[in-house]
C-alpha positions as CSV (number, residue, x, y, z in Angstrom):
1,M,7.5,-16.6,12.3
2,D,4.9,-14.2,13.6
3,T,4.4,-16.6,16.6
4,L,7.7,-16.3,17.5
5,N,8.1,-12.7,16.8
6,H,4.8,-11.7,18.6
7,P,3.5,-14.2,20.5
8,C,-0.2,-13.8,21.4
9,A,-0.5,-10.6,19.2
10,D,-4.0,-12.0,18.4
11,L,-5.3,-12.3,21.8
12,G,-4.1,-8.8,22.8
13,L,-1.0,-9.3,24.6
14,E,2.3,-7.6,23.8
15,L,4.9,-10.1,24.9
16,P,8.7,-10.0,24.0
17,S,9.6,-11.4,21.0
18,L,11.0,-15.3,21.4
19,L,13.3,-14.5,18.5
20,E,16.9,-13.3,18.8
21,W,18.7,-11.6,15.8
22,R,22.3,-11.9,15.1
23,H,24.6,-10.3,12.4
24,H,26.4,-13.0,10.4
25,P,28.4,-10.4,7.5
26,E,29.6,-13.5,5.8
27,C,26.7,-14.8,4.8
28,Q,25.7,-11.5,2.8
29,V,24.3,-11.5,-0.9
30,D,24.8,-8.9,-3.5
31,H,21.4,-7.0,-3.9
32,I,20.0,-4.2,-4.7
33,V,16.7,-2.4,-3.8
34,L,14.8,-0.4,-6.5
35,G,12.1,2.1,-5.5
36,K,10.4,5.2,-6.6
37,G,10.7,7.1,-3.6
38,P,12.6,6.9,-0.3
39,P,13.0,4.0,1.9
40,G,9.8,3.2,3.5
41,G,7.9,2.8,0.2
42,S,4.0,3.8,0.7
43,W,4.5,5.0,4.0
44,Q,6.4,8.0,3.0
45,A,3.6,9.2,0.3
46,M,0.5,8.7,2.9
47,D,-1.0,11.0,5.4
48,G,1.8,11.6,7.9
49,N,-1.3,12.8,10.7
50,V,-3.2,9.2,10.4
51,L,-2.9,6.7,12.8
52,T,-1.7,3.0,11.8
53,I,-4.3,0.0,12.4
54,S,-1.5,-1.9,13.6
55,L,0.2,-1.2,16.9
56,S,3.4,0.5,16.9
57,S,5.3,-2.6,18.2
58,W,4.4,-4.6,15.2
59,M,6.0,-1.9,13.0
60,E,9.4,-2.9,14.3
61,L,11.7,-4.5,12.1
62,P,14.6,-6.6,13.5
63,G,17.5,-5.3,15.8
64,V,15.5,-1.7,16.3
65,E,12.4,-0.9,18.7
66,F,10.2,1.4,17.0
67,R,9.9,3.5,20.2
68,G,13.5,4.1,20.1
69,G,13.2,5.7,16.6
70,S,13.9,9.4,16.3
71,G,10.2,10.0,14.6
72,P,7.8,11.5,16.7
73,A,6.5,9.5,19.8
74,H,3.9,7.2,18.9
75,S,0.2,7.8,19.9
76,R,-2.8,6.4,21.3
77,D,-2.8,2.8,22.9
78,G,0.2,1.9,21.4
79,R,-1.0,3.0,18.2
80,A,2.0,5.1,16.0
81,S,1.0,8.4,13.4
82,V,2.4,7.4,9.7
83,S,4.9,9.8,9.9
84,S,6.3,8.5,12.7
85,V,6.8,4.9,10.9
86,A,7.5,6.7,7.8
87,Q,10.4,8.2,9.7
88,Y,11.5,5.1,11.5
89,Y,11.7,3.0,8.4
90,H,14.1,6.1,6.5
91,D,16.0,5.6,10.0
92,Y,16.3,2.1,10.0
93,V,18.0,1.7,6.5
94,H,20.8,4.1,7.7
95,S,21.2,3.2,11.0
96,Q,21.7,-0.7,9.8
97,T,24.1,1.0,7.3
98,L,21.6,-0.5,4.3
99,A,22.0,2.7,2.8
100,R,24.6,1.3,0.1
101,F,22.1,-1.4,-1.1
102,F,18.7,1.4,-2.3
103,R,18.6,2.7,-5.3
104,N,15.8,5.5,-4.6
105,G,14.3,7.8,-7.0
106,C,13.6,4.9,-9.9
107,V,11.2,3.4,-12.0
108,V,11.5,-0.6,-13.2
109,T,10.0,-0.7,-16.5
110,S,10.7,-4.0,-17.6
111,V,11.6,-7.3,-15.8
112,R,12.1,-10.3,-18.2
113,P,13.7,-13.6,-18.1
114,L,16.9,-13.6,-19.7
115,D,16.3,-15.6,-23.1
116,I,20.1,-16.9,-23.0
117,S,22.7,-18.6,-25.1
118,H,26.3,-19.3,-24.4
119,S,29.5,-18.3,-25.6
120,Q,32.9,-20.4,-26.0
121,S,34.1,-19.1,-22.9
122,G,30.5,-20.2,-21.4
123,D,29.7,-16.8,-21.1
124,I,26.1,-15.5,-21.3
125,I,25.0,-13.8,-24.8
126,D,21.9,-12.1,-24.5
127,P,20.5,-12.5,-28.0
128,E,18.0,-9.3,-27.5
129,T,21.0,-6.9,-27.0
130,G,24.0,-9.0,-27.9
131,V,25.7,-8.2,-24.6
132,Q,28.2,-10.8,-22.8
133,Y,27.8,-11.3,-19.3
134,C,30.0,-13.3,-17.2
135,Q,27.2,-14.4,-14.8
136,P,26.7,-18.3,-15.8
137,Q,24.1,-18.5,-13.5
138,A,22.0,-14.9,-14.2
139,M,18.6,-15.8,-15.3
140,W,16.5,-11.9,-14.9
141,R,17.3,-8.5,-16.7
142,V,15.7,-5.6,-15.0
143,E,15.2,-2.1,-16.8
144,G,14.5,1.3,-16.0
145,F,15.3,5.0,-15.7
146,D,16.3,7.2,-13.0
147,L,13.9,9.9,-12.0
148,E,15.8,12.7,-11.1
149,N,18.0,12.8,-14.8
150,G,15.7,10.1,-16.7
151,G,18.9,8.0,-17.3
152,P,18.2,4.2,-17.7
153,F,20.0,1.4,-16.0
154,C,20.1,-2.2,-16.5
155,Y,20.6,-5.2,-13.9
156,I,21.6,-8.5,-14.9
157,C,20.5,-11.0,-11.9
158,R,20.1,-14.3,-10.8
159,R,16.8,-13.7,-9.0
160,V,14.3,-10.9,-8.8
161,V,12.0,-10.5,-5.5
162,L,8.6,-8.3,-6.1
163,A,8.0,-6.1,-3.1
164,T,5.9,-3.3,-4.8
165,G,3.3,-3.5,-2.4
166,A,-0.5,-2.8,-3.2
167,A,-0.9,1.1,-3.4
168,D,0.3,2.1,-7.0
169,L,-3.1,1.6,-8.9
170,P,-6.1,3.3,-7.3
171,N,-9.1,1.3,-8.2
172,R,-11.9,3.0,-10.4
173,L,-15.3,3.0,-10.5
174,G,-15.5,3.5,-14.2
175,V,-18.4,5.8,-14.6
176,P,-18.1,8.8,-16.9
177,G,-16.7,11.8,-16.0
178,E,-14.5,10.0,-13.0
179,L,-11.4,10.7,-15.0
180,A,-12.2,13.9,-16.8
181,N,-12.5,15.7,-13.6
182,P,-9.1,14.9,-11.9
183,T,-8.4,18.6,-9.4
184,W,-11.8,17.6,-7.7
185,V,-12.4,13.9,-8.2
186,L,-9.7,12.3,-6.4
187,H,-8.3,8.7,-5.7
188,D,-6.2,9.0,-2.8
189,L,-6.3,10.4,1.0
190,R,-3.2,12.7,0.9
191,S,-4.7,14.6,-2.6
192,L,-7.7,14.7,-0.8
193,E,-6.6,16.4,2.0
194,A,-5.1,19.0,0.2
195,A,-8.4,19.7,-1.7
196,L,-10.3,19.7,2.3
197,D,-7.6,22.3,3.1
198,R,-8.2,24.6,0.0
199,L,-12.0,24.5,0.6
200,V,-11.5,25.5,4.4
201,E,-9.4,28.4,3.3
202,E,-12.0,29.3,1.0
203,E,-15.0,29.5,3.5
204,E,-15.7,32.4,5.3
205,G,-16.4,33.0,8.8
206,D,-15.2,31.3,11.6
207,R,-14.6,27.5,11.7
208,E,-14.4,26.3,15.4
209,G,-16.9,23.8,16.5
210,V,-18.9,21.6,14.3
211,P,-21.8,23.9,12.4
212,T,-25.4,23.1,12.3
213,E,-25.6,24.1,8.6
214,P,-23.5,23.9,5.8
215,R,-21.7,26.0,4.2
216,C,-20.5,24.7,1.4
217,D,-21.2,21.9,-1.4
218,P,-20.6,18.8,0.8
219,V,-18.0,16.5,0.0
220,L,-18.5,13.4,-1.4
221,I,-16.6,10.2,-0.5
222,V,-17.3,6.5,-2.0
223,G,-16.2,3.0,-0.1
224,A,-17.0,1.6,3.2
225,G,-13.3,0.6,4.1
226,L,-10.8,2.3,6.3
227,S,-9.4,4.5,3.6
228,A,-13.1,5.4,3.2
229,A,-13.5,6.4,7.1
230,D,-10.5,8.2,7.3
231,A,-11.9,10.5,4.6
232,V,-15.0,10.8,6.8
233,I,-12.7,11.5,9.6
234,A,-10.6,14.4,7.6
235,A,-13.3,15.9,6.5
236,R,-15.1,16.0,9.7
237,F,-12.5,17.2,11.6
238,R,-12.6,20.2,9.1
239,S,-16.1,20.8,9.7
240,L,-17.1,20.2,6.1
241,P,-20.5,18.7,5.1
242,I,-20.2,14.8,3.7
243,L,-22.1,13.0,1.7
244,H,-20.8,9.2,1.9
245,V,-21.8,6.4,-1.2
246,F,-21.0,2.8,-0.2
247,R,-22.7,-0.4,-1.8
248,K,-23.9,-2.5,1.0
249,K,-25.4,-1.6,4.5
250,A,-23.1,0.1,7.0
251,G,-21.5,-3.5,7.2
252,A,-18.6,-4.6,9.4
253,L,-16.1,-1.3,9.5
254,G,-14.5,-1.5,12.8
255,K,-16.1,-4.5,13.9
256,Q,-13.1,-6.4,14.2
257,L,-11.4,-3.7,16.0
258,P,-11.6,-2.8,19.8
259,E,-13.7,0.2,20.2
260,N,-11.0,1.4,22.9
261,M,-8.2,1.2,20.8
262,Y,-10.0,2.6,17.3
263,P,-12.8,4.9,18.7
264,E,-12.6,6.9,15.6
265,Y,-13.8,3.6,12.9
266,H,-16.6,2.8,15.2
267,K,-17.4,6.4,15.3
268,V,-17.6,6.7,11.4
269,H,-19.3,3.2,11.6
270,Q,-21.8,4.3,14.2
271,M,-22.6,7.4,11.6
272,M,-22.7,5.0,8.2
273,G,-25.7,3.0,10.5
274,D,-27.7,5.6,11.5
275,G,-27.4,7.9,8.5
276,G,-26.2,10.8,10.1
277,A,-28.5,11.3,12.7
278,S,-24.6,11.4,15.5
279,Y,-23.6,14.3,13.1
280,P,-25.5,16.8,11.7
281,C,-23.5,17.6,8.6
282,Y,-23.0,13.8,7.5
283,T,-25.8,11.9,5.0
284,A,-25.0,7.9,4.4
285,L,-26.4,7.1,0.9
286,A,-26.2,3.1,1.8
287,E,-26.6,0.6,-1.0
288,H,-26.3,3.4,-3.6
289,R,-23.5,3.5,-6.4
290,V,-22.5,6.4,-8.6
291,L,-23.9,6.7,-12.2
292,E,-21.8,9.7,-13.7
293,I,-19.5,12.3,-12.4
294,S,-20.1,15.7,-14.4
295,S,-17.9,18.4,-14.8
296,D,-20.3,21.4,-13.1
297,H,-19.7,19.3,-10.0
298,K,-22.9,17.3,-10.0
299,V,-23.1,13.6,-9.3
300,C,-25.5,10.9,-10.6
301,V,-26.3,8.3,-7.7
302,V,-28.6,5.0,-7.6
303,G,-30.2,3.6,-5.0
304,S,-31.1,-0.1,-4.1
305,D,-34.6,1.1,-5.3
306,N,-33.5,2.4,-8.6
307,A,-34.4,5.8,-7.3
308,V,-32.2,8.5,-9.1
309,S,-30.8,11.5,-7.4
310,V,-28.5,14.2,-8.3
311,H,-25.9,16.1,-5.7
312,Q,-24.0,19.1,-6.0
313,V,-20.8,18.4,-4.5
314,S,-17.0,20.3,-3.8
315,V,-15.2,17.6,-4.0
316,V,-15.3,13.6,-4.7
317,A,-12.9,11.6,-3.4
318,V,-13.2,7.7,-4.5
319,L,-11.4,5.3,-1.7
320,I,-12.3,1.8,-3.2
321,G,-9.0,0.1,-2.6
322,S,-5.8,-0.4,-4.6
323,R,-4.1,-2.4,-6.8
324,P,-0.5,-3.4,-7.6
325,D,1.0,-2.3,-10.8
326,L,3.2,-4.8,-12.3
327,N,3.0,-3.9,-15.7
328,F,6.9,-4.2,-15.7
329,L,6.4,-8.2,-16.2
330,P,6.1,-9.9,-19.2
331,P,3.0,-10.1,-21.4
332,G,0.8,-13.3,-20.2
333,L,2.8,-14.0,-17.2
334,S,0.0,-14.8,-14.8
335,L,1.1,-15.3,-11.5
336,G,-1.8,-15.2,-9.0
337,L,-3.6,-18.0,-7.5
338,R,-6.5,-17.5,-10.0
339,A,-4.4,-17.9,-13.2
340,T,-6.9,-16.1,-15.3
341,E,-7.2,-13.0,-13.2
342,S,-4.9,-10.1,-12.5
343,V,-3.1,-10.4,-9.3
344,D,-4.9,-8.6,-6.2
345,C,-3.5,-8.6,-2.8
346,R,-6.8,-9.4,-1.0
347,S,-8.6,-11.3,-3.7
348,N,-6.3,-13.0,-5.6
349,P,-2.4,-12.6,-4.3
350,V,0.6,-14.3,-6.4
351,D,0.5,-18.0,-5.7
352,V,3.6,-18.3,-3.4
353,D,5.5,-21.5,-2.2
354,P,4.8,-20.9,1.4
355,Y,8.3,-22.0,2.8
356,T,10.2,-20.1,0.0
357,H,8.0,-17.6,-1.2
358,R,9.0,-18.5,-4.7
359,A,6.6,-17.3,-7.5
360,V,4.9,-21.0,-8.4
361,R,3.7,-19.3,-11.9
362,A,6.9,-17.8,-12.4
363,P,10.2,-19.2,-14.2
364,P,12.9,-20.1,-11.8
365,G,14.6,-17.2,-9.6
366,M,11.2,-14.6,-9.5
367,Y,10.0,-14.5,-5.7
368,A,7.0,-12.1,-4.0
369,L,7.0,-10.5,-0.7
370,G,4.4,-8.5,1.5
371,P,1.2,-7.6,0.2
372,L,1.7,-8.6,-3.1
373,A,1.8,-12.4,-1.3
374,G,-1.1,-11.5,0.9
375,D,0.7,-10.3,3.6
376,N,-0.9,-7.3,4.3
377,F,0.6,-5.9,8.1
378,V,4.5,-5.7,8.2
379,R,4.2,-7.9,11.4
380,F,3.4,-10.6,8.9
381,L,6.1,-9.9,5.9
382,Q,9.1,-10.7,7.9
383,G,8.3,-14.2,7.7
384,G,8.2,-13.8,4.1
385,A,11.5,-12.0,3.9
386,V,13.1,-15.0,5.8
387,A,11.6,-17.3,3.8
388,I,13.3,-16.0,0.7
389,A,16.7,-15.3,2.5
390,S,16.6,-18.8,3.8
391,H,16.2,-20.5,0.1
392,I,18.6,-18.1,-1.3
393,H,21.3,-19.0,1.1
394,K,20.5,-23.1,0.9
395,E,21.1,-22.7,-3.2
396,L,24.2,-20.6,-2.6
397,H,25.2,-23.3,-0.3
398,H,23.9,-26.1,-2.9
399,T,25.6,-24.3,-5.9
400,A,29.2,-24.0,-3.4
401,L,29.4,-27.7,-3.0
């Protein structure tokens, strides 16, 4: 699917799609999309100033060019700002007249297979609630509540598509003091940006340029991935001192990204490698890990030589990845490739049939899409959506026959 939609994309070429999309309203399947926020999901919660890793054309959905959206213009070398992507997805739902299928501002609390019996009429009777349903093929009960008024909802359906993404639950260090200081020990970029802005406001004097002497305690950033790099960039942009802790050496951050398109990540990688020689207010603590975070803004870290050091900091940003929140699923339902481990979008995605995206280890009627199925980029998840739609249509056609 991706090869047809983005031919030769991995060779650095931007060629026209080989696919033609046609609307067949007679094939429409009754459905509802449940989400905590507006259309666009986690894109609506990210820092809007950050640039995407993907090219803007890779963010497109069928039928609407990204450059033709109403959001801000795309940025350097074909990459886009997060704010423009969020606006594009919001506008897409409305321009494609899909809004009637979306129920925003709601939380799903339970997704359960329907333990069913049948009445004399053939209708389904839910033994848990005693409610009778005129849907002989229903297999799932989805429950939750509305964020605005707290009102509960319940849907009885034939199929459930899990598409929750990977960003609901930030990974934790699991060290003492990490959760006891939520005002300055943070686990997401948006909260960090707000904290950095407060630090700048508290600082006296001119903030122009790069100071040669730190004017406040450093911002401690933990992690070696792209989110941690974004945090370094954000603190550096505000001319704040940085203490960067990561478990390995400088690693491969940015090595697979062309330097001419991603200069900011290559700069951070250089800083991680030279320990701060290229930026006077940056200190890298490679092969270190955090042992404890004290309420007096002191952080204890240990190096590979077991030497322990204590650092006074202003803010701590723990950016070591995230995982999906699937607590609404039945206990004991192990969906990952490794059934004994919890689902992780990078190391243990949901085990899906590659041709239908049906969850292999789930009862019939459950599918997984996007990061849950290991497709962590927008350009890849469209193939999963087509696989699910195709399978549903084939089943409906078979049932009709």
